[in-house]
N, C-alpha and C positions, 0 to 999 in steps of 0.2 A: 461503593464506589469497587470498580470492578475491573479485570482487564480480559480482551481475547484477540487470541491468536497467537502465533506459533515462537517467533522472536524479535525480536530490539537491538540492534547489531550496537556494539558498545564502542567499535571504533568502525572507520570508514575501509580498512581491511577485513573484519570483518561480514560487510554489507558487501564488498566484490567477492568476498569466497561466498558466500550464500548466493550471490547472485547469479555467477557461473555455473555453480554447482544446480542451479533451477535450468537450465541450457541444454542438461539431456531430456529434463521430464519434459521441457514444453516441447521438444519436438519429438518427443512419443505421444503425446497428447493431442499434436497438429496431426501427426498423421492420423493416430486414432479414429479422429474425427472426420481425415479427410477419408478410411476408409469407410464407418458409416454414413457417408454421405456422398457412397459409392462411385468414388471419382475414380475412373481407369490412371494409366500410367501418365497418360500423355495430357489430361487434363491437372491433375499434378503437380506434373511438373511446371505448368503454365500458372496455377494461381498460388500455390506452395512457396512462397517466395521467403528469403532471407529474413525479409520487413515482417512477413505473415509469425514467423518462429522467432522474433525477437518482440513482435508485439506478447506471445502467450507468455514469453520470459519475462517481461515487465509487471504482466496482469498475475501470473504467478507470486513471487516476487510479492508484491503489491500486497497481496490478498493473503499472504503470512505475516506481515507487519503485526507486531501486538501493540494495542492501542486503549488507555485507560477511558474507561465512562464512568462518568461521575455528573454530582450535580452542580451547579454555579457555581458557590460555596468550596466545594473541595476544589473546583479547576480552579477557583482563585488563591485559594491558598497555598497547592500546588505551586501554581502559575508565582506568586512573591517570592518562591523559595531557590526558582529555575531560573540561573547565569543566563541564558541565552536570549535570543529573540523568538516570539510567541506569534503567527501571522495568525488568527482567529477568523473564518468567517462566519458569516449570521448575525440575527440579531442580538445586543445585548439583555434584551430582555428572555428571552429565552431561558427554562429554567435548568437546564443538562446541557453537557458539555463530554463530547467525544477527541483526543489528543493523541498523540504521537511525537517523542522529542530524538531528534536524528541523532548521530553520532556524531557532530561536529558542532552542536552549541545553538543549533536553530530548531525550532517544535511546531509544531501546524497544528491548530483544532479546529473543532465546527459543532457550530450549537446545533440544539434538535431538542424537539416535544416531546415525539410518541415514534417514532419510527428509528429504535435505534440500528436494526441493521442495516437499515438506507445509509445511518448516519454513519458509520463506522467504513460501510462498502464508499463511499464520499470521502469519506479522512486519509481511508489506505491511498488511493488514488492521488490526491492532492499530495502526501506524502511521499511517494515513487518521483510524482512530477517535481516538487518544490525541494527535495532533501536528497533522493539518490539516484534520479535521473546522469547530474552530472558527476555524480563520484562513482560509482560506479561503469 
């Protein structure tokens, strides 16, 4: 069992602070990508909307979430000791699981067989959508 990622907010306030802190980085990333795509000022103003920057912020936040990767047995052991609700995606006969517990008592998990990086990325998006979107 191991973890990947940079942070796992211990509170809703910590999640909000981290999300807010990702705003300037998202703006910079969007601006530099637009520059690399050779957007002129008019095209930039037309295409780079608040929604575009917000989507970048959401993706940055989600991509930094710490998740645990382990065997089915390790996940079941963790789940038995976890007090909150866990939403699991995938098939129960798959050998490996990735999971993340949010700051308000809910968690998400996804099963996978071989593609750990894909499972981690998918779980992070699910975690943002299910656990954080309404909090931040």
